[in-house]
N, CA, C and O atoms as a GROMACS GRO file, in nm:
protein
  344
    1MET      N    1   1.921  -0.911  -0.737
    1MET     CA    2   1.790  -0.902  -0.677
    1MET      C    3   1.770  -1.004  -0.568
    1MET      O    4   1.658  -1.022  -0.519
    2ALA      N    5   1.872  -1.070  -0.530
    2ALA     CA    6   1.862  -1.175  -0.430
    2ALA      C    7   1.810  -1.125  -0.296
    2ALA      O    8   1.766  -1.205  -0.213
    3ILE      N    9   1.815  -0.995  -0.272
    3ILE     CA   10   1.770  -0.946  -0.143
    3ILE      C   11   1.620  -0.967  -0.121
    3ILE      O   12   1.572  -0.956  -0.009
    4PHE      N   13   1.548  -0.997  -0.227
    4PHE     CA   14   1.405  -1.019  -0.214
    4PHE      C   15   1.371  -1.168  -0.206
    4PHE      O   16   1.255  -1.206  -0.218
    5GLY      N   17   1.472  -1.251  -0.186
    5GLY     CA   18   1.448  -1.394  -0.175
    5GLY      C   19   1.448  -1.461  -0.311
    5GLY      O   20   1.488  -1.401  -0.411
    6PRO      N   21   1.404  -1.586  -0.314
    6PRO     CA   22   1.412  -1.664  -0.438
    6PRO      C   23   1.320  -1.612  -0.549
    6PRO      O   24   1.350  -1.628  -0.667
    7ARG      N   25   1.208  -1.551  -0.511
    7ARG     CA   26   1.119  -1.495  -0.613
    7ARG      C   27   1.169  -1.356  -0.647
    7ARG      O   28   1.213  -1.282  -0.558
    8VAL      N   29   1.161  -1.320  -0.772
    8VAL     CA   30   1.206  -1.186  -0.812
    8VAL      C   31   1.098  -1.118  -0.894
    8VAL      O   32   1.004  -1.183  -0.941
    9GLY      N   33   1.111  -0.989  -0.909
    9GLY     CA   34   1.017  -0.915  -0.992
    9GLY      C   35   0.924  -0.830  -0.909
    9GLY      O   36   0.932  -0.825  -0.786
   10HIS      N   37   0.834  -0.764  -0.980
   10HIS     CA   38   0.742  -0.670  -0.916
   10HIS      C   39   0.646  -0.738  -0.820
   10HIS      O   40   0.617  -0.685  -0.712
   11ASP      N   41   0.595  -0.854  -0.857
   11ASP     CA   42   0.503  -0.925  -0.768
   11ASP      C   43   0.572  -0.967  -0.640
   11ASP      O   44   0.514  -0.957  -0.531
   12ALA      N   45   0.695  -1.013  -0.651
   12ALA     CA   46   0.770  -1.054  -0.533
   12ALA      C   47   0.800  -0.935  -0.443
   12ALA      O   48   0.789  -0.945  -0.321
   13LEU      N   49   0.836  -0.823  -0.503
   13LEU     CA   50   0.862  -0.704  -0.424
   13LEU      C   51   0.736  -0.660  -0.350
   13LEU      O   52   0.741  -0.627  -0.231
   14PHE      N   53   0.623  -0.660  -0.420
   14PHE     CA   54   0.496  -0.624  -0.357
   14PHE      C   55   0.468  -0.715  -0.238
   14PHE      O   56   0.430  -0.668  -0.131
   15SER      N   57   0.486  -0.845  -0.256
   15SER     CA   58   0.462  -0.940  -0.148
   15SER      C   59   0.555  -0.916  -0.030
   15SER      O   60   0.512  -0.924   0.085
   16GLU      N   61   0.681  -0.887  -0.058
   16GLU     CA   62   0.778  -0.861   0.049
   16GLU      C   63   0.741  -0.734   0.127
   16GLU      O   64   0.751  -0.731   0.249
   17VAL      N   65   0.700  -0.630   0.057
   17VAL     CA   66   0.664  -0.505   0.124
   17VAL      C   67   0.536  -0.526   0.206
   17VAL      O   68   0.524  -0.473   0.317
   18CYS      N   69   0.442  -0.602   0.154
   18CYS     CA   70   0.321  -0.634   0.231
   18CYS      C   71   0.359  -0.709   0.358
   18CYS      O   72   0.308  -0.679   0.466
   19ARG      N   73   0.447  -0.805   0.345
   19ARG     CA   74   0.491  -0.883   0.461
   19ARG      C   75   0.559  -0.792   0.563
   19ARG      O   76   0.534  -0.804   0.683
   20PHE      N   77   0.644  -0.702   0.516
   20PHE     CA   78   0.714  -0.608   0.604
   20PHE      C   79   0.616  -0.522   0.684
   20PHE      O   80   0.636  -0.497   0.802
   21HIS      N   81   0.509  -0.477   0.616
   21HIS     CA   82   0.411  -0.391   0.680
   21HIS      C   83   0.303  -0.468   0.757
   21HIS      O   84   0.215  -0.407   0.818
   22GLY      N   85   0.308  -0.601   0.753
   22GLY     CA   86   0.209  -0.681   0.824
   22GLY      C   87   0.071  -0.675   0.761
   22GLY      O   88  -0.030  -0.683   0.831
   23ILE      N   89   0.067  -0.662   0.630
   23ILE     CA   90  -0.060  -0.652   0.556
   23ILE      C   91  -0.125  -0.790   0.550
   23ILE      O   92  -0.062  -0.887   0.508
   24ASP      N   93  -0.252  -0.797   0.590
   24ASP     CA   94  -0.323  -0.924   0.583
   24ASP      C   95  -0.369  -0.952   0.439
   24ASP      O   96  -0.359  -0.866   0.352
   25ARG      N   97  -0.418  -1.073   0.417
   25ARG     CA   98  -0.457  -1.115   0.280
   25ARG      C   99  -0.567  -1.028   0.221
   25ARG      O  100  -0.562  -0.993   0.103
   26LYS      N  101  -0.665  -0.993   0.302
   26LYS     CA  102  -0.777  -0.912   0.252
   26LYS      C  103  -0.727  -0.774   0.208
   26LYS      O  104  -0.766  -0.724   0.102
   27THR      N  105  -0.641  -0.713   0.287
   27THR     CA  106  -0.588  -0.581   0.252
   27THR      C  107  -0.493  -0.591   0.134
   27THR      O  108  -0.490  -0.502   0.049
   28LYS      N  109  -0.416  -0.698   0.128
   28LYS     CA  110  -0.326  -0.718   0.014
   28LYS      C  111  -0.408  -0.728  -0.115
   28LYS      O  112  -0.371  -0.671  -0.217
   29ALA      N  113  -0.518  -0.801  -0.110
   29ALA     CA  114  -0.605  -0.813  -0.228
   29ALA      C  115  -0.662  -0.677  -0.266
   29ALA      O  116  -0.672  -0.645  -0.385
   30LEU      N  117  -0.699  -0.597  -0.167
   30LEU     CA  118  -0.750  -0.462  -0.193
   30LEU      C  119  -0.644  -0.377  -0.261
   30LEU      O  120  -0.673  -0.308  -0.359
   31LEU      N  121  -0.522  -0.383  -0.211
   31LEU     CA  122  -0.413  -0.304  -0.271
   31LEU      C  123  -0.385  -0.349  -0.414
   31LEU      O  124  -0.359  -0.266  -0.501
   32LEU      N  125  -0.390  -0.479  -0.439
   32LEU     CA  126  -0.371  -0.528  -0.576
   32LEU      C  127  -0.485  -0.483  -0.667
   32LEU      O  128  -0.463  -0.453  -0.784
   33LEU      N  129  -0.606  -0.478  -0.613
   33LEU     CA  130  -0.720  -0.430  -0.691
   33LEU      C  131  -0.701  -0.282  -0.727
   33LEU      O  132  -0.729  -0.241  -0.840
   34LEU      N  133  -0.653  -0.203  -0.631
   34LEU     CA  134  -0.625  -0.062  -0.660
   34LEU      C  135  -0.519  -0.050  -0.769
   34LEU      O  136  -0.536   0.028  -0.863
   35ALA      N  137  -0.413  -0.126  -0.756
   35ALA     CA  138  -0.304  -0.121  -0.855
   35ALA      C  139  -0.357  -0.156  -0.994
   35ALA      O  140  -0.321  -0.093  -1.093
   36LYS      N  141  -0.442  -0.257  -1.000
   36LYS     CA  142  -0.499  -0.297  -1.129
   36LYS      C  143  -0.593  -0.189  -1.184
   36LYS      O  144  -0.584  -0.152  -1.301
   37LYS      N  145  -0.682  -0.139  -1.099
   37LYS     CA  146  -0.779  -0.039  -1.144
   37LYS      C  147  -0.710   0.087  -1.196
   37LYS      O  148  -0.752   0.146  -1.296
   38TYR      N  149  -0.603   0.127  -1.128
   38TYR     CA  150  -0.534   0.250  -1.165
   38TYR      C  151  -0.414   0.224  -1.256
   38TYR      O  152  -0.328   0.310  -1.272
   39HIS      N  153  -0.410   0.105  -1.316
   39HIS     CA  154  -0.312   0.068  -1.420
   39HIS      C  155  -0.168   0.089  -1.375
   39HIS      O  156  -0.085   0.142  -1.449
   40MET      N  157  -0.138   0.046  -1.252
   40MET     CA  158  -0.002   0.057  -1.201
   40MET      C  159   0.081  -0.062  -1.252
   40MET      O  160   0.044  -0.177  -1.231
   41GLN      N  161   0.191  -0.033  -1.318
   41GLN     CA  162   0.278  -0.138  -1.368
   41GLN      C  163   0.351  -0.210  -1.256
   41GLN      O  164   0.379  -0.330  -1.265
   42ARG      N  165   0.381  -0.136  -1.149
   42ARG     CA  166   0.454  -0.192  -1.034
   42ARG      C  167   0.371  -0.170  -0.908
   42ARG      O  168   0.374  -0.062  -0.849
   43PRO      N  169   0.296  -0.272  -0.865
   43PRO     CA  170   0.205  -0.257  -0.752
   43PRO      C  171   0.272  -0.209  -0.622
   43PRO      O  172   0.207  -0.145  -0.540
   44ALA      N  173   0.399  -0.239  -0.602
   44ALA     CA  174   0.468  -0.196  -0.479
   44ALA      C  175   0.476  -0.044  -0.468
   44ALA      O  176   0.496   0.010  -0.359
   45GLU      N  177   0.461   0.026  -0.580
   45GLU     CA  178   0.465   0.172  -0.576
   45GLU      C  179   0.351   0.230  -0.494
   45GLU      O  180   0.357   0.347  -0.454
   46ILE      N  181   0.248   0.152  -0.469
   46ILE     CA  182   0.136   0.201  -0.388
   46ILE      C  183   0.185   0.240  -0.248
   46ILE      O  184   0.123   0.322  -0.181
   47PHE      N  185   0.296   0.180  -0.204
   47PHE     CA  186   0.351   0.208  -0.072
   47PHE      C  187   0.429   0.339  -0.067
   47PHE      O  188   0.461   0.388   0.041
   48ILE      N  189   0.458   0.397  -0.182
   48ILE     CA  190   0.536   0.522  -0.184
   48ILE      C  191   0.463   0.636  -0.254
   48ILE      O  192   0.511   0.749  -0.254
   49GLU      N  193   0.349   0.607  -0.314
   49GLU     CA  194   0.272   0.709  -0.384
   49GLU      C  195   0.140   0.735  -0.312
   49GLU      O  196   0.042   0.664  -0.332
   50ALA      N  197   0.139   0.836  -0.228
   50ALA     CA  198   0.019   0.868  -0.150
   50ALA      C  199  -0.101   0.898  -0.239
   50ALA      O  200  -0.215   0.874  -0.200
   51ASP      N  201  -0.076   0.949  -0.358
   51ASP     CA  202  -0.186   0.987  -0.448
   51ASP      C  203  -0.278   0.871  -0.481
   51ASP      O  204  -0.398   0.890  -0.503
   52THR      N  205  -0.224   0.749  -0.485
   52THR     CA  206  -0.308   0.633  -0.517
   52THR      C  207  -0.414   0.612  -0.410
   52THR      O  208  -0.530   0.590  -0.442
   53LEU      N  209  -0.374   0.620  -0.284
   53LEU     CA  210  -0.472   0.602  -0.176
   53LEU      C  211  -0.567   0.720  -0.168
   53LEU      O  212  -0.686   0.702  -0.139
   54VAL      N  213  -0.518   0.840  -0.192
   54VAL     CA  214  -0.605   0.959  -0.192
   54VAL      C  215  -0.710   0.944  -0.301
   54VAL      O  216  -0.828   0.973  -0.279
   55ARG      N  217  -0.668   0.900  -0.417
   55ARG     CA  218  -0.762   0.880  -0.528
   55ARG      C  219  -0.867   0.775  -0.492
   55ARG      O  220  -0.986   0.793  -0.520
   56ALA      N  221  -0.822   0.665  -0.431
   56ALA     CA  222  -0.915   0.558  -0.393
   56ALA      C  223  -1.014   0.604  -0.286
   56ALA      O  224  -1.129   0.560  -0.284
   57LEU      N  225  -0.969   0.692  -0.198
   57LEU     CA  226  -1.058   0.742  -0.092
   57LEU      C  227  -1.176   0.821  -0.149
   57LEU      O  228  -1.282   0.829  -0.086
   58SER      N  229  -1.158   0.879  -0.266
   58SER     CA  230  -1.268   0.955  -0.326
   58SER      C  231  -1.338   0.876  -0.438
   58SER      O  232  -1.425   0.930  -0.506
   59ASP      N  233  -1.300   0.752  -0.456
   59ASP     CA  234  -1.356   0.667  -0.561
   59ASP      C  235  -1.476   0.590  -0.505
   59ASP      O  236  -1.463   0.517  -0.407
   60SER      N  237  -1.592   0.608  -0.566
   60SER     CA  238  -1.714   0.543  -0.517
   60SER      C  239  -1.706   0.390  -0.522
   60SER      O  240  -1.783   0.322  -0.453
   61ASP      N  241  -1.615   0.335  -0.602
   61ASP     CA  242  -1.599   0.190  -0.607
   61ASP      C  243  -1.541   0.134  -0.477
   61ASP      O  244  -1.551   0.014  -0.451
   62PHE      N  245  -1.481   0.221  -0.396
   62PHE     CA  246  -1.414   0.175  -0.274
   62PHE      C  247  -1.476   0.233  -0.147
   62PHE      O  248  -1.407   0.248  -0.045
   63THR      N  249  -1.603   0.266  -0.152
   63THR     CA  250  -1.672   0.324  -0.036
   63THR      C  251  -1.666   0.231   0.085
   63THR      O  252  -1.640   0.276   0.197
   64GLU      N  253  -1.690   0.103   0.064
   64GLU     CA  254  -1.689   0.007   0.176
   64GLU      C  255  -1.551  -0.009   0.238
   64GLU      O  256  -1.539  -0.047   0.354
   65GLU      N  257  -1.447   0.020   0.163
   65GLU     CA  258  -1.310   0.004   0.211
   65GLU      C  259  -1.251   0.135   0.263
   65GLU      O  260  -1.132   0.142   0.294
   66HIS      N  261  -1.333   0.239   0.273
   66HIS     CA  262  -1.284   0.372   0.310
   66HIS      C  263  -1.204   0.370   0.440
   66HIS      O  264  -1.097   0.429   0.447
   67THR      N  265  -1.255   0.304   0.543
   67THR     CA  266  -1.187   0.302   0.673
   67THR      C  267  -1.048   0.238   0.661
   67THR      O  268  -0.951   0.290   0.716
   68THR      N  269  -1.040   0.127   0.590
   68THR     CA  270  -0.911   0.060   0.571
   68THR      C  271  -0.816   0.148   0.493
   68THR      O  272  -0.700   0.163   0.531
   69LEU      N  273  -0.863   0.207   0.384
   69LEU     CA  274  -0.778   0.293   0.302
   69LEU      C  275  -0.730   0.416   0.378
   69LEU      O  276  -0.614   0.455   0.365
   70LYS      N  277  -0.817   0.475   0.456
   70LYS     CA  278  -0.781   0.593   0.535
   70LYS      C  279  -0.674   0.558   0.637
   70LYS      O  280  -0.579   0.634   0.656
   71LYS      N  281  -0.689   0.443   0.704
   71LYS     CA  282  -0.589   0.401   0.802
   71LYS      C  283  -0.454   0.377   0.734
   71LYS      O  284  -0.352   0.421   0.786
   72LEU      N  285  -0.454   0.310   0.621
   72LEU     CA  286  -0.328   0.286   0.550
   72LEU      C  287  -0.264   0.419   0.511
   72LEU      O  288  -0.144   0.439   0.532
   73HIS      N  289  -0.343   0.508   0.456
   73HIS     CA  290  -0.290   0.639   0.415
   73HIS      C  291  -0.229   0.711   0.535
   73HIS      O  292  -0.117   0.761   0.527
   74ASP      N  293  -0.302   0.716   0.644
   74ASP     CA  294  -0.252   0.787   0.762
   74ASP      C  295  -0.128   0.720   0.820
   74ASP      O  296  -0.034   0.789   0.862
   75ASP      N  297  -0.128   0.588   0.824
   75ASP     CA  298  -0.012   0.515   0.879
   75ASP      C  299   0.113   0.538   0.795
   75ASP      O  300   0.223   0.553   0.849
   76TRP      N  301   0.097   0.540   0.663
   76TRP     CA  302   0.214   0.547   0.576
   76TRP      C  303   0.256   0.688   0.540
   76TRP      O  304   0.375   0.714   0.520
   77PHE      N  305   0.161   0.781   0.532
   77PHE     CA  306   0.194   0.911   0.474
   77PHE      C  307   0.170   1.032   0.564
   77PHE      O  308   0.198   1.144   0.522
   78THR      N  309   0.121   1.012   0.684
   78THR     CA  310   0.099   1.124   0.773
   78THR      C  311   0.215   1.133   0.871
   78THR      O  312   0.250   1.034   0.936
   79ASP      N  313   0.274   1.251   0.880
   79ASP     CA  314   0.383   1.270   0.975
   79ASP      C  315   0.331   1.255   1.116
   79ASP      O  316   0.227   1.310   1.153
   80LYS      N  317   0.406   1.180   1.195
   80LYS     CA  318   0.371   1.161   1.335
   80LYS      C  319   0.490   1.201   1.419
   80LYS      O  320   0.605   1.178   1.380
   81PRO      N  321   0.466   1.262   1.535
   81PRO     CA  322   0.577   1.295   1.623
   81PRO      C  323   0.649   1.168   1.668
   81PRO      O  324   0.585   1.066   1.695
   82ARG      N  325   0.778   1.175   1.674
   82ARG     CA  326   0.859   1.058   1.714
   82ARG      C  327   0.942   1.094   1.837
   82ARG      O  328   1.050   1.152   1.826
   83GLY      N  329   0.891   1.060   1.953
   83GLY     CA  330   0.965   1.082   2.075
   83GLY      C  331   0.981   1.228   2.110
   83GLY      O  332   0.920   1.315   2.048
   84ARG      N  333   1.063   1.254   2.208
   84ARG     CA  334   1.087   1.391   2.253
   84ARG      C  335   1.187   1.462   2.161
   84ARG      O  336   1.277   1.401   2.104
   85THR      N  337   1.170   1.590   2.150
   85THR     CA  338   1.268   1.673   2.080
   85THR      C  339   1.335   1.762   2.182
   85THR      O  340   1.273   1.801   2.282
   86ARG      N  341   1.457   1.793   2.160
   86ARG     CA  342   1.532   1.878   2.254
   86ARG      C  343   1.534   2.018   2.210
   86ARG      O  344   1.593   2.104   2.277
   0.00000   0.00000   0.00000
């Protein structure tokens, strides 16, 4: 597990993925709150399971965070054209 640096485990992986995606502290705290609320054993899975963000988007507990959650969902899970195709 050395590829994740000196810290290991699910928390370290989550932190590394947040760092990779340029997630700020406020958004990281929001993602951890989602993981806790939805009983996720491995918080980093939020980056690969679109259903978590979809669920949060319809959850009245996260109304104020809707814009942030929608942007994350679209950035991570919406197909975007990549350059020209031949």
